[in-house]
C-alpha positions as CSV (number, residue, x, y, z in Angstrom):
1,X,-2.7,-15.5,-9.7
2,X,0.5,-17.3,-10.0
3,X,3.7,-17.0,-7.5
4,X,7.1,-16.2,-8.0
5,X,8.2,-19.6,-9.5
6,X,5.1,-19.6,-11.8
7,X,2.8,-22.0,-9.5
8,X,-0.7,-21.2,-8.7
9,X,-1.6,-19.4,-5.5
10,X,-5.2,-19.2,-4.3
11,X,-6.7,-15.7,-3.4
12,X,-7.7,-17.3,0.0
13,X,-4.1,-17.8,1.0
14,X,-2.7,-14.1,0.4
15,X,-4.6,-11.0,1.4
16,X,-2.9,-9.1,-1.5
17,X,-3.9,-11.7,-4.0
18,X,-7.3,-11.5,-2.8
19,X,-7.3,-7.8,-3.0
20,X,-5.8,-8.0,-6.5
21,X,-9.5,-9.4,-7.4
22,X,-11.7,-6.3,-8.7
23,X,-14.7,-7.4,-6.8
24,X,-12.8,-6.5,-3.5
25,X,-12.2,-2.6,-4.6
26,X,-13.7,-1.0,-1.3
27,X,-9.9,-0.2,-0.2
28,X,-7.9,-0.3,-3.6
29,X,-7.1,3.2,-4.5
30,X,-5.6,2.6,-8.1
31,X,-5.1,-0.2,-10.5
32,X,-2.4,-0.3,-13.1
33,X,-1.1,-3.1,-15.4
34,X,1.3,-4.6,-12.8
35,X,0.5,-3.1,-9.5
36,X,-2.1,-1.3,-7.4
37,X,-2.3,0.8,-4.5
38,X,-4.4,-0.1,-1.6
39,X,-5.4,1.5,1.8
40,X,-3.8,-0.7,4.8
41,X,-6.7,-2.2,6.8
42,X,-4.9,-1.6,10.0
43,X,-3.2,1.8,9.5
44,X,-0.5,3.4,11.5
45,X,-2.0,6.7,10.7
46,X,-4.4,8.3,8.3
47,X,-3.5,7.8,4.8
48,X,-1.4,4.8,5.5
49,X,-1.2,2.9,2.2
50,X,0.7,0.1,0.2
51,X,1.6,-0.4,-3.2
52,X,1.5,-4.0,-4.2
53,X,2.5,-6.1,-7.4
54,X,-0.6,-7.9,-8.7
55,X,1.6,-11.0,-9.3
56,X,2.4,-13.0,-6.2
57,X,6.0,-12.2,-5.9
58,X,8.0,-12.2,-2.6
59,X,11.3,-10.1,-3.5
60,X,12.3,-7.0,-5.4
61,X,14.8,-9.5,-7.0
62,X,11.8,-11.5,-8.3
63,X,10.3,-8.6,-10.1
64,X,10.1,-8.2,-13.6
65,X,11.2,-4.7,-15.4
66,X,7.6,-3.8,-15.9
67,X,6.6,-4.7,-12.3
68,X,9.6,-2.7,-10.5
69,X,8.9,0.4,-12.9
70,X,5.3,0.4,-12.2
71,X,5.9,-0.3,-8.5
72,X,8.1,2.7,-8.2
73,X,5.7,5.0,-10.5
74,X,2.8,4.3,-8.0
75,X,4.9,4.8,-4.9
76,X,5.8,8.2,-6.5
77,X,2.3,8.8,-7.1
78,X,1.4,7.5,-3.6
79,X,4.2,10.3,-2.1
80,X,2.4,13.0,-4.3
81,X,-1.3,12.2,-3.0
82,X,-0.5,11.9,0.5
83,X,1.3,15.1,0.8
84,X,-1.5,17.0,-1.3
85,X,-4.2,15.2,0.6
86,X,-2.7,15.2,4.2
87,X,0.3,17.7,4.2
88,X,2.4,15.6,6.2
89,X,5.6,16.6,7.7
90,X,7.3,13.3,6.6
91,X,6.4,10.0,4.9
92,X,7.9,6.7,5.9
93,X,8.3,4.6,3.0
94,X,9.4,0.9,3.5
95,X,9.5,-2.5,2.6
96,X,9.9,-5.3,4.8
97,X,11.2,-8.7,3.2
98,X,11.3,-11.5,5.7
99,X,9.7,-11.9,9.3
100,X,12.7,-10.7,11.0
101,X,12.4,-7.3,8.8
102,X,9.2,-7.1,10.2
103,X,7.0,-8.3,7.3
104,X,3.7,-9.2,8.3
105,X,2.7,-10.9,4.9
106,X,5.8,-12.9,4.1
107,X,5.4,-13.7,0.4
108,X,3.8,-10.7,-1.5
109,X,6.1,-7.9,-1.9
110,X,4.6,-4.4,-0.7
111,X,5.7,-1.0,-0.1
112,X,4.2,0.6,2.9
113,X,3.8,4.6,2.8
114,X,3.0,6.0,6.2
115,X,2.4,9.8,6.7
116,X,4.0,11.2,9.5
117,X,3.7,14.5,11.7
118,X,5.6,15.7,14.6
119,X,4.1,14.1,17.7
120,X,1.8,11.8,16.1
121,X,2.5,9.0,18.4
122,X,1.0,9.2,21.9
123,X,0.2,7.2,24.9
124,X,-2.5,5.3,23.5
125,X,-0.1,3.2,21.8
126,X,2.1,2.8,24.7
127,X,-0.3,2.0,27.3
128,X,-3.5,0.8,25.7
129,X,-1.8,-1.0,22.7
130,X,-4.3,0.8,20.7
131,X,-4.3,3.5,17.7
132,X,-6.6,6.3,17.6
133,X,-7.4,7.3,14.0
134,X,-9.9,10.3,13.5
135,X,-10.5,9.3,9.9
136,X,-12.4,6.2,8.6
137,X,-10.9,4.2,5.4
138,X,-13.8,5.3,3.6
139,X,-12.9,9.0,4.1
140,X,-9.5,8.2,3.3
141,X,-10.4,6.5,-0.1
142,X,-12.6,9.4,-1.0
143,X,-9.7,11.8,-0.4
144,X,-7.3,9.8,-2.3
145,X,-9.0,8.3,-5.4
146,X,-9.5,11.5,-7.0
147,X,-5.9,12.4,-6.8
148,X,-4.6,9.0,-7.9
149,X,-6.9,9.5,-11.0
150,X,-5.6,12.8,-11.8
151,X,-2.1,11.9,-11.5
152,X,-2.8,8.7,-14.0
153,X,-4.3,11.0,-16.5
154,X,-1.1,13.3,-16.3
155,X,1.2,10.4,-16.7
156,X,-0.4,9.2,-19.9
């Protein structure tokens, strides 16, 4: 992997660069030429996923046209897949650039998609500082992968 300025970055130093390694496919939903979609290891809701450039790049401004195009294409496919699999009443789509904006991973751009339902927050988050998700990540991947595969075939 290379960083936005062309320098090398180790896969150990960035969780997204490590996830770009095909040997770590347990959370990856789909891989494309410039980007991939991956489940969030610590989801806010069932289906919480991210679309990530393969290249270690920190901002939208630093992406190539091909990366930006594919980032949006996969984000669109993620919206379709989440809607089909979960029928959410809404979806948060967000990019956090910089620590003050809420970025947990500062130097590798990623787009979050979080399915939302009326009343999907409860006392567990507020009082217990924990989240309760009725679905494990393996089940989430099993629901979403076939939809991404179908959407990929339809786009080509």
